[in-house]
Each structure stands twice: as C-alpha cells, then as structure tokens.
N, C-alpha and C positions, 0 to 999 in steps of 0.2 A: 504494500500500500504506500503510495507516494504521499508527500506532504500536501499535494493538491487534492488528493482523494480523501484525506483525513477530515473527519467531521469535528468541528470544535464542540466543546461542551455546551456552548450557548446555542448552537444549531440543534444539538441533540435535545436539549431542554425545550426549545421551541417546538420541535416535532412532537415530543411527549405531551406538551401542553395542548397541542392541536388534537392529539389522539384522545386525551382526557375530555376535551370539549365535545368531540364526536360521541364518545361513550356516554357522557351525561345527557346529550340530546336523545340518544337511543333509549336510555333509561326513562327519560321523560315521556317519550312516545309510548313505551310499554306501560308505564304507570297510568297514563290517560286511557289506554285501551282497557286495562284492568278495571279502572273506575267505571268506564262505560258498561263493561260486562256485568259488574256488580249492580250498577243502577238498573240495568235491564232485568236482571234477576229479581231485584227488589220489587220492581213494578209488576213483574209476573206473579210474584208471591202475593202482593197486595190485591191484585185482580182475583186471585183465588180465595181471598178473604183471610189469608194468614197474617198474623201479627209478626212484624219484623222489627229488628233494631239495627239501624245502619252501623256498619263498622267504619265507615268513612265520614269524616266531618266536612 
C-alpha cells in the first residue's frame, strides 16, 4: 500500500460517521414500520371489541 493509497484516520472516521448515519436512518424506518404494524393490530383488536393497552406512547 503506497502513501497515496493510505487512508488517514480522519477519512476513516468520516466514513464511519456516514455509515452510522445510514444505520440510524434504517433503524428509524424499521421503528416506524413496527409502530404502524402495532397500531394496525390495535385497531383490529378494538374493532373486535377487545380491550387493549398500547405499548407505544
């Protein structure tokens, strides 16, 4: 590996920060999807006349 191919610590940290941001976005999408699924399930249970307590505030 030549010195021109070497990655500086600052470049590596920047890449890792970008990866973290992407992962956080993916987690947010999954959380929203799960909340929607839970909400649909709660509505379904209410329509059936079942008493529910939401686990999401």
